[in-house]
Residue frames as a rotation matrix with the C-alpha (Angstrom) as fourth column:
MET 1
0.569 0.823 0.000 0.00
0.823 -0.569 0.000 0.00
0.000 0.000 -1.000 0.00
LYS 2
0.410 -0.505 -0.760 2.81
0.151 -0.784 0.603 2.39
-0.899 -0.362 -0.245 0.86
HIS 3
-0.618 -0.692 0.373 4.36
0.434 0.094 0.896 1.61
-0.655 0.716 0.242 -2.50
GLN 4
-0.111 0.684 0.721 1.12
0.972 -0.076 0.222 2.52
0.207 0.726 -0.656 -4.36
ALA 5
0.787 0.391 -0.477 0.82
0.527 -0.828 0.191 5.76
-0.320 -0.402 -0.858 -2.40
ALA 6
-0.046 -0.894 -0.446 4.39
0.137 -0.448 0.884 6.64
-0.989 -0.021 0.143 -3.31
LEU 7
-0.659 -0.148 0.737 3.65
0.717 0.173 0.675 6.01
-0.228 0.974 -0.007 -6.99
LEU 8
0.330 0.881 0.339 0.52
0.922 -0.378 0.086 8.14
0.204 0.284 -0.937 -6.91
SER 9
0.737 -0.065 -0.673 2.26
0.293 -0.866 0.405 11.01
-0.609 -0.496 -0.619 -5.20
SER 10
-0.368 -0.927 -0.074 5.14
0.276 -0.185 0.943 10.91
-0.888 0.326 0.324 -7.71
ARG 11
-0.386 0.340 0.857 2.69
0.909 -0.016 0.416 11.38
0.155 0.940 -0.303 -10.60
ARG 12
0.013 0.394 -0.919 1.99
0.430 -0.832 -0.350 15.01
-0.903 -0.391 -0.180 -11.05
GLY 13
0.871 0.377 0.315 1.34
0.448 -0.346 -0.824 17.53
-0.202 0.859 -0.471 -13.86
PHE 14
0.122 -0.827 0.550 3.83
0.780 -0.263 -0.568 19.74
0.614 0.498 0.613 -15.61
SER 15
-0.106 -0.229 -0.968 5.52
0.826 -0.562 0.043 22.43
-0.554 -0.795 0.249 -13.61
LEU 16
0.793 0.412 -0.450 5.07
0.186 -0.866 -0.464 26.09
-0.581 0.284 -0.763 -14.50
ILE 17
-0.021 -0.898 -0.440 8.68
-0.540 -0.360 0.761 26.26
-0.841 0.254 -0.477 -15.71
GLU 18
-0.649 -0.201 0.734 8.16
0.366 0.763 0.533 23.34
-0.667 0.614 -0.422 -18.09
ILE 19
0.352 0.863 0.362 5.04
0.832 -0.111 -0.544 24.93
-0.429 0.492 -0.757 -19.55
LEU 20
0.712 -0.137 -0.689 6.82
-0.194 -0.981 -0.005 28.26
-0.675 0.137 -0.725 -20.00
VAL 21
-0.425 -0.905 0.026 9.73
-0.299 0.167 0.939 26.56
-0.854 0.391 -0.342 -21.77
VAL 22
-0.400 0.358 0.844 7.34
0.775 0.624 0.103 24.83
-0.490 0.695 -0.526 -24.20
ILE 23
0.713 0.689 -0.132 5.52
0.545 -0.663 -0.513 28.12
-0.441 0.294 -0.848 -24.88
ALA 24
0.326 -0.685 -0.651 8.85
-0.428 -0.721 0.545 29.88
-0.843 0.101 -0.528 -25.49
ILE 25
-0.658 -0.561 0.502 9.88
0.136 0.568 0.812 27.20
-0.741 0.602 -0.298 -28.00
ILE 26
0.046 0.776 0.629 6.56
0.930 0.197 -0.311 27.51
-0.365 0.599 -0.712 -29.83
LEU 27
0.797 0.248 -0.552 6.93
0.146 -0.964 -0.223 31.31
-0.587 0.097 -0.804 -29.98
VAL 28
-0.167 -0.930 -0.327 10.46
-0.396 -0.240 0.886 31.04
-0.903 0.277 -0.328 -31.40
ILE 29
-0.627 -0.005 0.779 9.28
0.570 0.679 0.463 28.62
-0.531 0.734 -0.422 -34.10
ALA 30
0.452 0.869 0.203 6.35
0.827 -0.322 -0.462 30.92
-0.336 0.377 -0.863 -34.95
ALA 31
0.566 -0.295 -0.770 8.65
-0.169 -0.955 0.242 33.96
-0.807 -0.007 -0.591 -35.09
LEU 32
-0.582 -0.813 0.021 10.79
-0.208 0.174 0.962 32.15
-0.786 0.555 -0.271 -37.66
ALA 33
-0.575 0.385 0.722 7.91
0.720 0.658 0.222 30.76
-0.390 0.647 -0.655 -39.73
VAL 34
0.407 0.869 -0.280 5.53
0.609 -0.487 -0.625 33.75
-0.680 0.084 -0.728 -40.01
PRO 35
0.158 -0.353 -0.922 7.89
-0.486 -0.841 0.238 36.14
-0.859 0.411 -0.304 -41.89
SER 36
-0.865 -0.479 0.149 8.78
-0.147 0.527 0.837 33.36
-0.480 0.702 -0.526 -44.31
PHE 37
-0.306 0.850 0.428 5.08
0.844 0.450 -0.292 32.68
-0.441 0.272 -0.855 -44.90
LEU 38
0.509 0.510 -0.693 4.37
0.208 -0.854 -0.476 36.39
-0.835 0.098 -0.541 -45.50
ARG 39
-0.320 -0.702 -0.636 7.26
-0.583 -0.383 0.716 36.66
-0.747 0.600 -0.287 -47.99
SER 40
-0.877 0.035 0.479 5.96
0.318 0.791 0.523 33.61
-0.360 0.611 -0.705 -49.84
LYS 41
0.110 0.993 0.043 2.46
0.806 -0.064 -0.588 35.08
-0.581 0.099 -0.808 -49.95
MET 42
0.355 -0.042 -0.934 3.77
-0.261 -0.964 -0.056 38.40
-0.898 0.263 -0.353 -51.31
ARG 43
-0.716 -0.668 -0.203 5.80
-0.413 0.170 0.895 36.60
-0.563 0.724 -0.398 -54.01
ALA 44
-0.610 0.579 0.540 2.72
0.711 0.701 0.051 34.61
-0.349 0.415 -0.840 -55.00
ASN 45
0.429 0.767 -0.476 0.65
0.462 -0.640 -0.614 37.82
-0.776 0.043 -0.629 -55.18
GLU 46
0.000 -0.520 -0.854 3.31
-0.530 -0.724 0.441 39.49
-0.848 0.453 -0.275 -57.33
ALA 47
-0.917 -0.312 0.247 3.46
0.004 0.614 0.789 36.54
-0.398 0.725 -0.562 -59.72
ALA 48
-0.205 0.930 0.304 -0.34
0.872 0.315 -0.375 36.55
-0.444 0.188 -0.876 -59.98
VAL 49
0.415 0.322 -0.851 -0.32
0.049 -0.942 -0.333 40.28
-0.908 0.097 -0.407 -60.74
VAL 50
-0.582 -0.661 -0.474 2.13
-0.506 -0.162 0.847 39.79
-0.636 0.733 -0.240 -63.61
GLY 51
-0.823 0.350 0.448 -0.23
0.525 0.771 0.362 37.13
-0.219 0.533 -0.818 -64.98
ALA 52
0.195 0.943 -0.271 -3.20
0.729 -0.324 -0.603 39.50
-0.656 -0.079 -0.751 -64.57
LEU 53
0.084 -0.232 -0.969 -1.36
-0.381 -0.906 0.184 42.25
-0.921 0.353 -0.165 -66.45
ARG 54
-0.926 -0.377 0.029 -0.67
-0.148 0.431 0.890 39.78
-0.348 0.819 -0.455 -69.27
SER 55
-0.403 0.867 0.294 -4.39
0.854 0.471 -0.220 38.99
-0.329 0.162 -0.930 -69.30
ILE 56
0.347 0.519 -0.781 -5.23
0.248 -0.854 -0.457 42.69
-0.905 -0.035 -0.425 -69.55
THR 57
-0.409 -0.557 -0.723 -2.86
-0.560 -0.473 0.680 43.20
-0.721 0.683 -0.118 -72.49
THR 58
-0.955 0.104 0.279 -4.27
0.261 0.742 0.618 40.17
-0.143 0.663 -0.735 -74.32
ALA 59
-0.090 0.992 -0.090 -7.85
0.853 0.030 -0.521 41.25
-0.514 -0.123 -0.849 -73.55
ASN 60
0.160 0.111 -0.981 -7.13
-0.123 -0.984 -0.131 44.76
-0.979 0.142 -0.144 -74.86
GLU 61
-0.814 -0.466 -0.346 -5.75
-0.414 0.048 0.909 43.41
-0.407 0.883 -0.232 -78.13
THR 62
-0.740 0.618 0.265 -8.84
0.669 0.717 0.195 41.22
-0.070 0.322 -0.944 -78.50
TYR 63
0.099 0.783 -0.614 -11.11
0.583 -0.546 -0.602 44.16
-0.806 -0.298 -0.511 -77.59
GLN 64
-0.238 -0.289 -0.927 -9.47
-0.456 -0.810 0.369 46.37
-0.858 0.510 0.061 -80.21
SER 65
-0.978 -0.189 -0.083 -9.79
-0.168 0.497 0.851 43.64
-0.119 0.847 -0.518 -82.84
ASN 66
-0.609 0.788 0.089 -13.40
0.780 0.616 -0.109 42.67
-0.141 0.003 -0.990 -82.02
TYR 67
0.269 0.834 -0.481 -14.98
0.777 -0.484 -0.403 46.09
-0.569 -0.265 -0.778 -81.59
SER 68
-0.185 -0.426 0.885 -12.90
0.902 -0.431 -0.019 48.39
0.390 0.795 0.464 -83.83
GLN 69
0.821 0.468 0.328 -13.19
0.269 -0.822 0.502 51.13
0.504 -0.323 -0.801 -81.21
GLY 70
0.041 -0.880 0.473 -9.58
-0.608 -0.398 -0.687 51.31
0.793 -0.260 -0.551 -80.13
TYR 71
-0.783 -0.365 -0.503 -8.56
0.180 0.642 -0.745 49.95
0.595 -0.674 -0.437 -76.75
ALA 72
0.063 0.835 -0.546 -11.06
0.883 0.208 0.421 49.53
0.465 -0.509 -0.724 -73.91
PRO 73
0.177 0.055 0.983 -12.07
-0.070 -0.995 0.069 52.85
0.982 -0.081 -0.172 -72.31
ASN 74
0.067 -0.156 0.985 -11.81
-0.983 -0.181 0.038 51.35
0.172 -0.971 -0.166 -68.79
LEU 75
-0.870 -0.485 0.095 -11.09
-0.493 0.839 -0.231 48.10
0.032 -0.247 -0.968 -67.00
ALA 76
-0.327 0.837 0.439 -14.79
-0.282 0.357 -0.891 47.38
-0.902 -0.415 0.119 -66.42
SER 77
0.377 0.461 -0.803 -15.29
-0.883 -0.083 -0.462 47.25
-0.280 0.884 0.376 -70.20
LEU 78
-0.418 -0.605 -0.678 -13.07
-0.737 0.662 -0.136 44.17
0.531 0.443 -0.723 -70.29
ALA 79
-0.841 0.139 0.523 -15.10
-0.360 0.578 -0.732 42.42
-0.404 -0.804 -0.436 -67.56
PRO 80
-0.789 0.596 0.152 -18.16
0.587 0.655 0.477 40.23
0.185 0.465 -0.866 -68.13
PRO 81
-0.536 0.693 0.482 -21.62
-0.409 -0.713 0.569 41.76
0.738 0.108 0.666 -68.44
PRO 82
-0.423 0.491 0.762 -24.34
-0.823 0.143 -0.549 41.23
-0.378 -0.859 0.344 -65.83
VAL 83
-0.796 0.153 0.586 -25.99
0.186 0.983 -0.004 37.81
-0.576 0.105 -0.810 -65.98
GLY 84
0.107 0.900 0.423 -28.40
0.720 0.223 -0.657 37.54
-0.685 0.375 -0.624 -68.88
THR 85
0.707 0.048 -0.706 -26.88
-0.303 -0.881 -0.363 40.44
-0.639 0.471 -0.608 -70.79
PRO 86
0.830 -0.436 0.349 -24.91
0.549 0.520 -0.655 39.82
0.104 0.734 0.671 -74.00
THR 87
-0.024 -0.919 -0.394 -21.28
0.718 -0.291 0.633 40.84
-0.696 -0.268 0.666 -74.24
GLY 88
0.739 0.196 0.645 -20.42
0.614 -0.590 -0.524 44.04
0.278 0.784 -0.556 -76.03
PRO 89
-0.007 -0.841 0.541 -18.04
0.337 -0.512 -0.790 47.00
0.941 0.177 0.288 -75.94
ALA 90
0.226 0.136 0.965 -19.27
-0.716 -0.648 0.259 48.08
0.660 -0.749 -0.050 -72.48
ALA 91
0.224 -0.154 0.962 -18.73
-0.771 0.576 0.272 44.60
-0.596 -0.803 0.011 -71.01
ALA 92
0.125 -0.268 -0.955 -16.69
-0.934 0.294 -0.204 42.38
0.335 0.918 -0.213 -73.31
GLY 93
0.901 0.249 0.355 -16.19
-0.385 0.835 0.392 39.43
-0.199 -0.490 0.849 -70.96
LEU 94
0.600 -0.737 -0.312 -12.47
-0.151 0.279 -0.948 39.21
0.786 0.616 0.056 -71.67
VAL 95
-0.662 -0.741 0.107 -11.18
-0.268 0.101 -0.958 39.26
0.700 -0.663 -0.266 -68.06
ASP 96
-0.371 0.539 -0.756 -12.66
0.787 0.614 0.051 37.82
0.492 -0.576 -0.653 -64.87
PRO 97
0.535 0.729 0.427 -15.04
0.410 -0.666 0.623 40.00
0.738 -0.158 -0.655 -62.83
THR 98
0.683 -0.340 -0.647 -12.62
0.631 -0.171 0.757 40.39
-0.368 -0.925 0.098 -59.91
LEU 99
-0.450 -0.885 0.117 -9.91
0.798 -0.339 0.498 41.80
-0.401 0.318 0.859 -62.15
GLY 100
-0.293 0.437 0.851 -12.49
0.665 -0.546 0.509 43.92
0.687 0.715 -0.131 -63.95
GLY 101
0.761 0.600 -0.247 -13.42
0.563 -0.423 0.710 45.37
0.322 -0.679 -0.660 -60.56
GLY 102
0.566 -0.596 0.569 -9.89
-0.274 -0.787 -0.553 46.71
0.778 0.157 -0.609 -60.14
THR 103
0.045 -0.579 0.814 -8.59
-0.999 -0.009 0.048 44.82
-0.020 -0.815 -0.579 -57.10
ARG 104
0.906 0.184 -0.382 -7.11
-0.217 0.975 -0.045 41.33
0.364 0.123 0.923 -57.08
ASN 105
0.481 -0.731 -0.485 -4.39
0.695 0.655 -0.297 39.40
0.535 -0.194 0.822 -55.22
GLY 106
0.359 -0.307 -0.881 -3.78
0.790 -0.403 0.462 42.27
-0.497 -0.862 0.097 -52.81
TYR 107
-0.782 -0.624 0.020 -3.19
0.513 -0.624 0.590 44.76
-0.355 0.471 0.807 -55.63
LYS 108
0.303 0.802 -0.515 -5.16
0.198 -0.581 -0.789 47.72
-0.932 0.137 -0.335 -56.93
PHE 109
-0.400 -0.362 0.842 -5.26
0.873 0.130 0.470 48.01
-0.280 0.923 0.264 -60.74
ILE 110
0.127 0.356 -0.926 -5.48
0.044 -0.934 -0.354 51.54
-0.991 0.004 -0.134 -62.12
TYR 111
-0.174 -0.054 0.983 -6.40
0.919 0.349 0.182 51.61
-0.353 0.936 -0.011 -65.82
THR 112
0.019 0.143 -0.990 -6.05
-0.120 -0.982 -0.144 54.73
-0.993 0.121 -0.001 -67.96
ALA 113
0.280 0.131 0.951 -7.19
0.902 0.303 -0.308 54.90
-0.329 0.944 -0.033 -71.58
ILE 114
-0.354 -0.489 -0.797 -5.50
0.121 -0.869 0.480 57.58
-0.927 0.073 0.367 -73.72
ASP 115
0.404 0.541 0.738 -7.46
0.873 0.012 -0.488 59.12
-0.273 0.841 -0.467 -76.58
SER 116
-0.384 -0.719 -0.579 -4.89
0.527 -0.686 0.502 61.62
-0.758 -0.112 0.642 -77.84
ASP 117
-0.954 0.019 0.300 -6.74
0.257 -0.466 0.846 62.57
0.156 0.884 0.440 -81.05
GLY 118
-0.744 0.665 -0.067 -10.12
-0.397 -0.520 -0.757 62.97
-0.538 -0.537 0.651 -79.30
ASN 119
-0.559 0.541 -0.628 -12.07
-0.667 0.157 0.729 60.67
0.493 0.826 0.273 -81.62
GLY 120
0.325 0.733 0.598 -13.47
-0.945 0.282 0.168 58.57
-0.046 -0.619 0.784 -78.76
GLN 121
0.937 -0.097 -0.335 -11.28
0.021 0.975 -0.221 55.59
0.348 0.200 0.916 -79.61
PRO 122
0.686 -0.704 0.184 -8.31
-0.471 -0.237 0.850 55.20
-0.554 -0.670 -0.494 -77.24
GLU 123
0.684 -0.541 -0.490 -5.08
-0.416 0.263 -0.871 54.61
0.600 0.799 -0.045 -79.16
GLU 124
-0.463 -0.863 -0.202 -3.12
-0.169 0.309 -0.936 53.82
0.870 -0.399 -0.289 -76.02
TYR 125
0.792 0.605 0.088 -3.64
-0.179 0.092 0.980 52.61
0.584 -0.791 0.181 -72.48
MET 126
-0.462 -0.887 0.004 -1.63
-0.333 0.170 -0.927 52.10
0.822 -0.430 -0.374 -69.33
VAL 127
0.717 0.635 -0.287 -2.24
-0.013 0.425 0.905 50.06
0.697 -0.645 0.313 -66.23
ASN 128
-0.408 -0.759 0.508 -0.60
-0.669 -0.130 -0.732 50.46
0.622 -0.638 -0.454 -62.83
ALA 129
0.552 0.470 -0.689 -0.84
0.195 0.730 0.655 47.65
0.810 -0.496 0.311 -60.29
ASN 130
-0.311 -0.614 0.725 0.03
-0.560 -0.498 -0.662 48.88
0.768 -0.612 -0.188 -56.81
PRO 131
-0.650 0.066 -0.757 0.05
0.507 0.779 -0.368 46.83
0.565 -0.623 -0.540 -53.59
VAL 132
0.444 0.869 0.217 -2.95
0.265 -0.359 0.895 47.52
0.856 -0.340 -0.390 -51.38
GLN 133
0.951 -0.227 0.211 -0.66
-0.275 -0.304 0.912 47.34
-0.143 -0.925 -0.351 -48.34
VAL 134
0.404 -0.878 -0.256 3.06
-0.496 0.025 -0.868 47.62
0.769 0.478 -0.425 -49.08
GLY 135
-0.583 -0.735 0.348 5.05
-0.731 0.286 -0.620 44.99
0.356 -0.615 -0.703 -47.20
SER 136
-0.406 0.512 0.757 1.98
-0.486 0.581 -0.653 42.85
-0.774 -0.633 0.013 -46.57
THR 137
0.653 0.684 0.325 0.23
-0.041 0.460 -0.887 42.19
-0.756 0.566 0.329 -49.89
GLY 138
0.658 -0.508 0.556 3.30
0.736 0.277 -0.618 42.93
0.160 0.815 0.557 -52.02
GLU 139
0.135 -0.704 -0.698 6.50
0.483 -0.568 0.666 44.97
-0.865 -0.427 0.263 -52.28
LYS 140
-0.811 -0.513 0.282 6.70
0.456 -0.252 0.854 45.61
-0.367 0.821 0.438 -56.02
TYR 141
0.129 0.770 -0.624 4.71
-0.256 -0.582 -0.771 48.05
-0.958 0.259 0.123 -58.13
PHE 142
-0.451 -0.238 0.860 3.90
0.646 0.579 0.498 47.11
-0.616 0.780 -0.107 -61.72
TYR 143
0.017 0.394 -0.919 3.07
-0.489 -0.798 -0.351 48.91
-0.872 0.455 0.179 -64.97
VAL 144
-0.513 -0.161 0.843 2.08
0.659 0.556 0.507 47.88
-0.551 0.815 -0.179 -68.49
ASP 145
-0.111 0.501 -0.858 0.93
-0.497 -0.776 -0.389 49.82
-0.861 0.383 0.335 -71.51
ASN 146
0.813 0.569 -0.127 0.03
-0.371 0.337 -0.865 49.09
-0.450 0.750 0.485 -75.12
THR 147
0.059 -0.853 -0.519 3.67
-0.946 0.118 -0.303 48.11
0.320 0.509 -0.799 -75.81
ASN 148
0.822 0.413 -0.391 2.86
-0.258 0.883 0.392 44.97
0.508 -0.222 0.833 -73.73
VAL 149
-0.255 -0.923 -0.287 6.09
0.186 0.244 -0.952 45.30
0.949 -0.296 0.109 -71.72
ILE 150
0.818 0.506 -0.271 5.42
0.322 -0.013 0.947 44.73
0.476 -0.862 -0.174 -68.01
ARG 151
-0.170 -0.871 0.462 7.61
-0.020 -0.465 -0.885 46.91
0.985 -0.159 0.062 -65.81
GLU 152
0.563 0.317 -0.763 8.30
0.691 0.326 0.645 46.93
0.453 -0.891 -0.035 -62.07
SER 153
-0.086 -0.569 0.818 9.50
-0.271 -0.777 -0.568 49.25
0.959 -0.271 -0.087 -59.34
LEU 154
-0.132 -0.024 -0.991 10.37
0.839 0.529 -0.124 48.82
0.527 -0.848 -0.050 -55.67
THR 155
-0.855 -0.390 -0.341 10.31
0.515 -0.712 -0.478 52.51
-0.057 -0.584 0.810 -54.76
GLY 156
-0.413 0.773 -0.482 6.84
-0.281 -0.611 -0.740 53.60
-0.866 -0.170 0.470 -55.86
PRO 157
0.617 0.758 0.212 4.40
-0.035 0.295 -0.955 53.35
-0.786 0.582 0.209 -58.75
ALA 158
-0.361 -0.733 0.577 6.11
0.541 0.340 0.769 51.98
-0.760 0.590 0.274 -61.85
ASP 159
0.500 0.482 -0.719 5.98
-0.348 -0.648 -0.677 53.81
-0.793 0.589 -0.156 -65.18
LYS 160
1.000 -0.026 -0.001 7.20
0.009 0.371 -0.929 53.47
0.025 0.928 0.371 -68.74
ASN 161
0.360 -0.929 0.083 10.79
-0.665 -0.318 -0.676 54.20
0.654 0.188 -0.732 -67.60
SER 162
0.370 -0.175 0.912 10.87
-0.789 0.458 0.409 51.44
-0.490 -0.871 0.031 -64.97
PRO 163
-0.685 -0.693 -0.228 12.86
-0.712 0.568 0.412 48.29
-0.156 0.444 -0.882 -65.76
PRO 164
0.077 0.720 -0.690 11.02
-0.728 0.514 0.454 45.39
0.681 0.467 0.563 -67.38
VAL 165
0.578 0.184 0.795 10.03
-0.692 0.626 0.359 42.39
-0.432 -0.758 0.489 -65.28
PRO 166
-0.554 -0.829 -0.077 12.70
-0.760 0.466 0.452 39.68
-0.339 0.309 -0.889 -65.80
LYS 167
0.055 0.506 -0.861 11.63
-0.751 0.589 0.298 36.74
0.658 0.630 0.413 -67.97
GLN 168
0.004 0.011 1.000 10.62
-0.876 0.483 -0.002 33.70
-0.483 -0.876 0.012 -65.95
């Protein structure tokens, strides 16, 4: 009986020190993993934005060819029409609705059509893709225009003088 009592009294829970050590180890592991995860997420967002800009350039070439009205007057014109409505120059259905709405993958897309001769048919366009929250949704800024060269910048909104995105 004494032996059983000794066994029962030797069984006890974890001490406060042991629990604190385990919590400290978990916090160290989390501190190492979270920044790596955020960097990976930003890189994925940036790669998706480059793909979206390629989609916009392709959609604009198709728009110009299909409607003979120059490039699209705005990003929404490249998006799908409301359900039950046929496609047309105001809603061509050439990009997905999220991209047509102007925000995707943590980036804000700013589309500008340029009608330099004033005939109502844009001869040029440019698109800036800027991170919604720099350092969280992305670090790079992107730009593309009717030359179809995607450009990037780390210091602020990219423009036609920014270096091209390296080939992947």
